[in-house]
MARLUM-674857 format. One record per residue (C-alpha): residue number from 1; residue in one letter; x, y, z. Coordinates in nm, 3 decimals, m for minus. Layout:
NODE/n/res/east/north/up
NODE/NUM/a/X/Y/Z
...
***
This chain:
NODE/n/res/east/north/up
NODE/1/x/2.756/m1.260/4.510
NODE/2/x/2.970/m1.382/4.221
NODE/3/x/2.658/m1.493/4.033
NODE/4/x/2.497/m1.151/4.083
NODE/5/x/2.807/m0.976/3.948
NODE/6/x/2.820/m1.208/3.648
NODE/7/x/2.452/m1.145/3.569
NODE/8/x/2.502/m0.769/3.608
NODE/9/x/2.800/m0.770/3.373
NODE/10/x/2.603/m0.972/3.117
NODE/11/x/2.310/m0.732/3.133
NODE/12/x/2.542/m0.431/3.094
NODE/13/x/2.714/m0.590/2.795
NODE/14/x/2.377/m0.663/2.630
NODE/15/x/2.260/m0.308/2.694
NODE/16/x/2.586/m0.172/2.550
NODE/17/x/2.539/m0.387/2.238
NODE/18/x/2.181/m0.265/2.196
NODE/19/x/2.290/0.096/2.237
NODE/20/x/2.563/0.050/1.975
NODE/21/x/2.319/m0.109/1.731
NODE/22/x/2.066/0.172/1.784
NODE/23/x/2.338/0.433/1.736
NODE/24/x/2.452/0.272/1.411
NODE/25/x/2.096/0.254/1.277
NODE/26/x/2.014/0.611/1.373
NODE/27/x/2.343/0.775/1.273
NODE/28/x/2.424/0.579/0.957
NODE/29/x/2.328/0.808/0.667
NODE/30/x/2.094/0.703/0.392
NODE/31/x/2.271/0.844/0.087
NODE/32/x/2.055/0.929/m0.213
NODE/33/x/2.153/1.026/m0.566
NODE/34/x/1.958/1.142/m0.869
NODE/35/x/2.080/1.163/m1.227
NODE/36/x/1.830/1.310/m1.471
NODE/37/x/1.860/1.360/m1.847
NODE/38/x/1.567/1.567/m1.969
NODE/39/x/1.642/1.537/m2.338
NODE/40/x/1.688/1.159/m2.340
NODE/41/x/1.410/1.115/m2.085
NODE/42/x/1.625/0.908/m1.852
NODE/43/x/1.614/0.901/m1.475
NODE/44/x/1.829/0.710/m1.229
NODE/45/x/1.754/0.725/m0.855
NODE/46/x/1.981/0.543/m0.612
NODE/47/x/1.981/0.509/m0.234
NODE/48/x/2.212/0.314/m0.004
NODE/49/x/2.233/0.250/0.369
NODE/50/x/2.472/0.079/0.610
NODE/51/x/2.780/0.090/0.385
NODE/52/x/2.572/m0.016/0.084
NODE/53/x/2.450/m0.332/0.254
NODE/54/x/2.099/m0.208/0.176
NODE/55/x/2.052/m0.057/m0.170
NODE/56/x/1.760/0.062/m0.376
NODE/57/x/1.763/0.174/m0.737
NODE/58/x/1.490/0.309/m0.961
NODE/59/x/1.582/0.350/m1.324
NODE/60/x/1.363/0.471/m1.609
NODE/61/x/1.504/0.429/m1.956
NODE/62/x/1.375/0.172/m2.204
NODE/63/x/1.179/0.014/m1.922
NODE/64/x/1.135/0.096/m1.557
NODE/65/x/1.325/m0.091/m1.287
NODE/66/x/1.282/m0.076/m0.911
NODE/67/x/1.540/m0.302/m0.747
NODE/68/x/1.589/m0.354/m0.374
NODE/69/x/1.908/m0.533/m0.265
NODE/70/x/1.978/m0.646/0.092
NODE/71/x/2.317/m0.815/0.118
NODE/72/x/2.302/m1.084/m0.153
NODE/73/x/1.923/m1.082/m0.190
NODE/74/x/1.780/m0.891/m0.485
NODE/75/x/1.422/m0.813/m0.582
NODE/76/x/1.291/m0.624/m0.883
NODE/77/x/0.942/m0.494/m0.809
NODE/78/x/0.868/m0.402/m1.173
NODE/79/x/1.006/m0.710/m1.352
NODE/80/x/0.714/m0.874/m1.542
NODE/81/x/0.843/m1.226/m1.476
NODE/82/x/0.886/m1.168/m1.104
NODE/83/x/0.549/m0.995/m1.084
NODE/84/x/0.392/m1.298/m1.254
NODE/85/x/0.564/m1.535/m1.011
NODE/86/x/0.451/m1.327/m0.713
NODE/87/x/0.094/m1.325/m0.849
NODE/88/x/0.104/m1.704/m0.889
NODE/89/x/0.235/m1.751/m0.534
NODE/90/x/m0.034/m1.517/m0.403
NODE/91/x/m0.303/m1.709/m0.592
NODE/92/x/m0.172/m2.041/m0.452
NODE/93/x/m0.176/m1.903/m0.097
NODE/94/x/m0.529/m1.774/m0.147
NODE/95/x/m0.637/m2.113/m0.286
NODE/96/x/m0.485/m2.295/0.011
NODE/97/x/m0.658/m2.061/0.255
NODE/98/x/m0.988/m2.109/0.070
NODE/99/x/m0.952/m2.490/0.077
NODE/100/x/m0.864/m2.480/0.446
NODE/101/x/m1.168/m2.264/0.517
NODE/102/x/m1.391/m2.503/0.318
NODE/103/x/m1.255/m2.804/0.509
NODE/104/x/m1.314/m2.630/0.841
NODE/105/x/m1.668/m2.542/0.737
NODE/106/x/m1.737/m2.902/0.635
NODE/107/x/m1.602/m3.030/0.965
NODE/108/x/m1.816/m2.782/1.153
NODE/109/x/m2.128/m2.883/0.959
NODE/110/x/m2.061/m3.254/1.018
NODE/111/x/m2.011/m3.187/1.388
NODE/112/x/m2.335/m2.988/1.411
NODE/113/x/m2.525/m3.256/1.217
NODE/114/x/m2.386/m3.527/1.442
NODE/115/x/m2.489/m3.334/1.751
NODE/116/x/m2.841/m3.289/1.614
NODE/117/x/m2.879/m3.658/1.521
NODE/118/x/m2.745/m3.791/1.851
NODE/119/x/m3.043/m3.831/2.086
NODE/120/x/m3.018/m3.965/2.442
NODE/121/x/m3.138/m4.323/2.497
NODE/122/x/m3.407/m4.213/2.745
NODE/123/x/m3.561/m3.991/2.481
NODE/124/x/m3.537/m4.264/2.216
NODE/125/x/m3.722/m4.516/2.436
NODE/126/x/m3.998/m4.270/2.505
NODE/127/x/m4.041/m4.169/2.146
NODE/128/x/m4.287/m4.350/1.922
NODE/129/x/m4.194/m4.430/1.567
NODE/130/x/m4.450/m4.266/1.342
NODE/131/x/m4.626/m4.504/1.109
NODE/132/x/m4.594/m4.426/0.744
NODE/133/x/m4.919/m4.441/0.558
NODE/134/x/m4.799/m4.622/0.250
NODE/135/x/m5.138/m4.610/0.094
NODE/136/x/m5.123/m4.233/0.085
NODE/137/x/m4.825/m4.239/m0.151
NODE/138/x/m4.943/m4.368/m0.482
NODE/139/x/m4.763/m4.438/m0.804
NODE/140/x/m4.935/m4.140/m0.961
NODE/141/x/m4.779/m3.910/m0.703
NODE/142/x/m4.434/m4.056/m0.769
NODE/143/x/m4.483/m4.019/m1.142
NODE/144/x/m4.600/m3.661/m1.105
NODE/145/x/m4.297/m3.576/m0.887
NODE/146/x/m4.065/m3.732/m1.144
NODE/147/x/m4.228/m3.528/m1.419
NODE/148/x/m4.191/m3.211/m1.218
NODE/149/x/m3.825/m3.273/m1.144
NODE/150/x/m3.757/m3.382/m1.500
NODE/151/x/m3.931/m3.078/m1.634
NODE/152/x/m3.720/m2.857/m1.415
NODE/153/x/m3.397/m3.026/m1.518
NODE/154/x/m3.473/m3.037/m1.887
NODE/155/x/m3.616/m2.689/m1.911
NODE/156/x/m3.394/m2.506/m2.159
NODE/157/x/m3.225/m2.184/m2.053
NODE/158/x/m3.332/m1.883/m2.251
NODE/159/x/m3.091/m1.827/m2.530
NODE/160/x/m2.967/m1.491/m2.640
NODE/161/x/m2.905/m1.212/m2.392
NODE/162/x/m2.883/m1.406/m2.065
NODE/163/x/m2.500/m1.400/m2.070
NODE/164/x/m2.491/m1.037/m2.176
NODE/165/x/m2.742/m0.941/m1.909
NODE/166/x/m2.539/m1.114/m1.637
NODE/167/x/m2.225/m0.938/m1.763
NODE/168/x/m2.401/m0.603/m1.760
NODE/169/x/m2.531/m0.665/m1.409
NODE/170/x/m2.184/m0.761/m1.291
NODE/171/x/m2.033/m0.449/m1.449
NODE/172/x/m2.300/m0.229/m1.291
NODE/173/x/m2.235/m0.393/m0.955
NODE/174/x/m1.863/m0.323/m0.984
NODE/175/x/m1.931/0.038/m1.082
NODE/176/x/m2.164/0.076/m0.786
NODE/177/x/m1.901/m0.069/m0.549
NODE/178/x/m1.632/0.162/m0.693
NODE/179/x/m1.861/0.463/m0.661
NODE/180/x/m1.947/0.371/m0.303
NODE/181/x/m1.578/0.329/m0.216
NODE/182/x/m1.495/0.665/m0.379
NODE/183/x/m1.774/0.837/m0.184
NODE/184/x/m1.649/0.673/0.135
NODE/185/x/m1.295/0.796/0.076
NODE/186/x/m1.425/1.144/m0.007
NODE/187/x/m1.625/1.154/0.315
NODE/188/x/m1.326/1.034/0.515
NODE/189/x/m1.106/1.301/0.353
NODE/190/x/m1.357/1.576/0.437
NODE/191/x/m1.381/1.453/0.794
NODE/192/x/m1.002/1.446/0.837
NODE/193/x/m0.972/1.791/0.680
NODE/194/x/m1.229/1.921/0.926
NODE/195/x/m1.034/1.769/1.215
NODE/196/x/m0.714/1.927/1.084
NODE/197/x/m0.882/2.269/1.093
NODE/198/x/m1.043/2.203/1.430
NODE/199/x/m0.722/2.106/1.608
NODE/200/x/m0.499/2.348/1.407
NODE/201/x/m0.264/2.067/1.310
NODE/202/x/m0.079/2.258/1.038
NODE/203/x/0.037/2.530/1.278
NODE/204/x/0.202/2.258/1.488
NODE/205/x/0.333/2.033/1.211
NODE/206/x/0.473/2.288/0.969
NODE/207/x/0.758/2.434/1.187
NODE/208/x/0.883/2.087/1.280
NODE/209/x/0.843/1.958/0.926
NODE/210/x/1.035/2.261/0.793
NODE/211/x/1.329/2.179/1.021
NODE/212/x/1.321/1.817/0.906
NODE/213/x/1.318/1.916/0.538
NODE/214/x/1.611/2.153/0.591
NODE/215/x/1.809/1.873/0.753
NODE/216/x/1.751/1.626/0.469
NODE/217/x/1.787/1.880/0.187
NODE/218/x/2.022/1.790/m0.101
NODE/219/x/2.383/1.882/m0.031
NODE/220/x/2.463/1.914/m0.400
NODE/221/x/2.252/2.017/m0.699
NODE/222/x/2.442/2.059/m1.022
NODE/223/x/2.379/2.052/m1.394
NODE/224/x/2.256/2.270/m1.677
NODE/225/x/1.901/2.324/m1.799
NODE/226/x/1.803/2.509/m2.115
NODE/227/x/1.436/2.584/m2.173
NODE/228/x/1.220/2.800/m2.389
NODE/229/x/0.852/2.867/m2.450
NODE/230/x/0.678/2.966/m2.771
NODE/231/x/0.602/3.307/m2.615
NODE/232/x/0.908/3.510/m2.500
NODE/233/x/0.695/3.692/m2.243
NODE/234/x/0.595/3.363/m2.084
NODE/235/x/0.961/3.259/m2.082
NODE/236/x/1.051/3.580/m1.896
NODE/237/x/0.777/3.527/m1.637
NODE/238/x/0.889/3.169/m1.574
NODE/239/x/1.250/3.283/m1.540
NODE/240/x/1.146/3.544/m1.284
NODE/241/x/0.956/3.283/m1.086
NODE/242/x/1.256/3.050/m1.084
NODE/243/x/1.482/3.333/m0.963
NODE/244/x/1.261/3.370/m0.654
NODE/245/x/1.338/3.013/m0.538
NODE/246/x/1.669/2.998/m0.344
NODE/247/x/1.697/2.626/m0.410
NODE/248/x/1.782/2.700/m0.774
NODE/249/x/2.015/2.999/m0.766
NODE/250/x/2.207/2.899/m0.449
NODE/251/x/2.335/2.578/m0.609
NODE/252/x/2.558/2.478/m0.898
NODE/253/x/2.258/2.434/m1.124
NODE/254/x/2.275/2.663/m1.428
NODE/255/x/1.939/2.755/m1.583
NODE/256/x/1.948/2.926/m1.923
NODE/257/x/1.625/3.061/m2.075
NODE/258/x/1.592/3.077/m2.453
NODE/259/x/1.397/3.387/m2.562
NODE/260/x/1.452/3.340/m2.935
NODE/261/x/1.286/3.003/m2.984
NODE/262/x/0.940/2.970/m3.136
NODE/263/x/0.872/2.627/m2.982
NODE/264/x/0.842/2.494/m2.629
NODE/265/x/1.123/2.266/m2.515
NODE/266/x/1.341/2.176/m2.220
NODE/267/x/1.667/1.984/m2.216
NODE/268/x/1.968/1.937/m1.997
NODE/269/x/2.101/1.721/m1.715
NODE/270/x/2.056/1.745/m1.338
NODE/271/x/2.258/1.576/m1.063
NODE/272/x/2.139/1.566/m0.701
NODE/273/x/2.329/1.429/m0.400
NODE/274/x/2.228/1.421/m0.036
NODE/275/x/2.174/1.206/0.271
NODE/276/x/1.915/1.142/0.540
NODE/277/x/1.962/1.037/0.902
NODE/278/x/1.698/0.825/1.072
NODE/279/x/1.775/1.027/1.385
NODE/280/x/1.616/1.331/1.222
NODE/281/x/1.301/1.132/1.143
NODE/282/x/1.291/1.004/1.502
NODE/283/x/1.323/1.360/1.634
NODE/284/x/1.034/1.467/1.411
NODE/285/x/0.809/1.180/1.525
NODE/286/x/0.888/1.228/1.895
NODE/287/x/0.839/1.604/1.869
NODE/288/x/0.498/1.559/1.706
NODE/289/x/0.395/1.290/1.956
NODE/290/x/0.467/1.528/2.244
NODE/291/x/0.222/1.786/2.110
NODE/292/x/m0.115/1.772/2.285
NODE/293/x/m0.309/1.884/1.977
NODE/294/x/m0.150/1.612/1.763
NODE/295/x/m0.248/1.346/2.017
NODE/296/x/m0.602/1.483/2.031
NODE/297/x/m0.621/1.484/1.650
NODE/298/x/m0.503/1.121/1.626
NODE/299/x/m0.751/1.017/1.893
NODE/300/x/m1.036/1.188/1.709
NODE/301/x/m0.938/1.019/1.383
NODE/302/x/m0.932/0.677/1.548
NODE/303/x/m1.268/0.729/1.715
NODE/304/x/m1.418/0.859/1.394
NODE/305/x/m1.546/1.179/1.553
***
């Protein structure tokens, strides 16, 4: 009885730990920030999670940077040196896999050849060794074979356009493969679009997706933007269109049109702050998975119907 109680307490403690970990992962906000300078053409996007234990930063200034940091580990996806190192490691792994595949193929061929050459003793005793008619093979035949093989080895390759022709053929082959892949993707896109219309996916997805977007919307949008077009009438139309979007006029973002300029320009700074909860993404996924039409659509896509 004591052992059963001890095991039960251990299981409950483990379940409690798992629940706490899941709650932390789902309820810890992913904070995102955006700082944009339109005149200097600078952009800085930052995201952090779990008290900044996981960080990501994308910066575009003199050169682009995309840095992911997890605890003390850091990786820049756009650094030329790191990209070169990753390419070299990938090439080494591919070479090792290719060598391993070649060795396995050689072993398989040797095994097959050994099995073909091994003949049971009963069959060997019953077999007669064929006599070789040595008189049939004359020195003239050997000389003629040597001339044929020598002629084939020493025959010069046609100079001139052989290299160019092979390059052209290779380029045409690549173009044909690219065109075939593009046609395949286009056909797949048309098929998926037809399935979307057939199962009325948008009517199911859009309400749930709208709720998700409202939950992860930026909590702060601030800054000042000044713009102008070479035609004052076009500037007025664009200003009217912007005024119809609540995202712009319900925030601290100040947009000032310039009707007196005779050139097209835009300058200013924008700051965006917000956060995302993984719980909201989980609610979206579970809500979509519970819809019968979504499940039917996914099944049709997998079956290729």
